[in-house]
C-alpha positions in Angstrom: -26.2 185.4 60.0 -24.6 184.1 63.1 -26.8 182.0 65.4 -25.3 181.9 68.9 -28.1 180.1 70.9 -30.9 178.1 69.4 -33.8 176.3 70.9 -36.2 174.0 69.3 -38.9 171.4 70.0 -39.2 168.2 67.9 -42.1 165.9 68.2 -41.8 162.1 67.8 -42.8 160.8 64.3 -46.5 160.8 63.7 -47.7 158.1 61.3 -50.2 159.7 58.8 -50.0 156.9 56.3 -53.7 156.2 56.8 -54.4 159.7 55.3 -52.2 159.3 52.2 -53.6 161.5 49.4 -55.6 163.7 51.8 -54.9 167.3 52.5 -53.3 167.8 55.9 -53.4 171.0 58.0 -51.2 172.0 61.0 -52.4 174.5 63.6 -51.1 175.7 67.0 -51.7 178.4 69.6 -49.2 181.1 70.2 -48.4 184.1 72.2 -45.4 185.6 70.6 -43.3 188.5 71.5 -39.6 188.6 70.9 -36.6 191.0 70.3 -37.3 192.2 66.7 -34.6 191.1 64.3 -32.8 188.9 66.7 -35.1 186.4 68.2 -36.9 184.6 65.4 -39.7 182.0 65.4 -40.6 179.5 62.6 -42.3 176.2 62.2 -41.0 173.5 59.9 -42.1 170.0 59.0 -40.2 166.9 57.7 -41.4 163.8 55.9 -38.1 162.0 56.0 -37.3 161.7 59.7 -35.8 165.1 60.0 -33.1 164.9 57.3 -34.8 167.8 55.4 -37.2 170.4 56.5 -39.9 172.5 54.9 -40.8 175.9 56.5 -44.5 176.4 57.0 -44.5 179.5 59.1 -42.1 182.4 59.7 -39.4 183.6 60.3 -41.0 186.2 62.4 -39.9 188.5 65.4 -41.2 191.3 67.4 -44.7 191.8 68.6 -46.2 189.0 66.5 -49.1 187.9 68.7 -49.7 189.8 72.0 -52.7 187.7 72.8 -53.3 183.9 72.3 -53.9 183.3 68.6 
């Protein structure tokens, strides 16, 4: 797969050490419509400063959410 253009958002580190051993949940709102098969969306998290990433959602494309979900 050839990726010509890529956009992404990375937040600053969030210190969750006070919650060690607890279950953590991530959530967001999205309205997502893209060109099916070409414009892909995914969400990934890192626990080592961005060296490695674990995918938690996606890759999806097309008419995913046509209202806020």
